[in-house]
N, C-alpha and C positions, 0 to 999 in steps of 0.2 A: 635340318635343324631350324626351329623357330628361334631366332635370335632374342626376340622379346621374352619368351618363357626362359630361355637359358639365362639371360641378363637378370631377370627376376630371381631366379635361382641362386645366382652368384651373389646378388646384392642383399637379398631379403631372407634367403634360406640356407645361408652358409653353415656348414656343419661345425660342431664344436672343435673338431680337430683342425679345420682350416682356420678358425679364429685363434687357436693356440699358435698356429705357425706363423700367422701373418698379422694378427689383430684386426679390428674393425677397419672398414674404409675410412671412417672418420678419424679414428686414431692415427691411422697411417697418414693421413693428410695432414693433420695437426704436426706430426713429427715432421713430415717432409717441409711443411711451412717453416718450422722453427730451424730446421738444418739449412734450408735455402737462405732465410733471412739472416742467419749467423754468418754464412758463407759470403754473402754479397752486401750485406748492409741494408737491403732493401727491407720494406715492411708490407710484404705481400700477405693476403689473407688465406685462410683455408679454401675459400671459394675459389680464389685465384689458382690454387694448386690443382683443384678439380678441372678447372678450365684448361690449365696447361697440360694436364693429362689427356683430356679430350681432343685438344689441339694436335698432340702428338699422334694420337691414333688416327685422326682425320688426315694428318700429313702423310702418314704411312699409307693410308688408303688411297690418297691421291697418286701415290708413286706406284703401288700395285694393289689390286683388289685381292683382299683376303678376308674370308668371313670373320675371322677373329679379330681383324681390326674393327669391323662394325659391332661385333658382340661387345668388345671392350668398350667402345665409344658409348654405347646404350647402357652398359652397366654403370660407367662413370656419371652419365646423366642422371640415372636413378639414384645412384648413392649421393650425388649433389643434392638431388631433391629431398632425399631423407635427411640430410644434414641440415638443409635450410629450414625444413619443417620442424626440426627439433630446437631451434634458436628461439 
């Protein structure tokens, strides 16, 4: 599998069914930010949430190589780029 092509499919070519189930990356990260900030009192940004998920995937990769870790990391980077470009 080409993880770059697959990440592009996940981030930019998600099906309507997938969007109905989970919402967009950006909407999910906005919700995650709001929940995290309410739980902790911190004031993290949506970009921070993308970076936290990227860090999680890289920490898992450090522990054990799995292609899915890298795919998800690339997908989070692509989604972060899309989010930043929409601002």
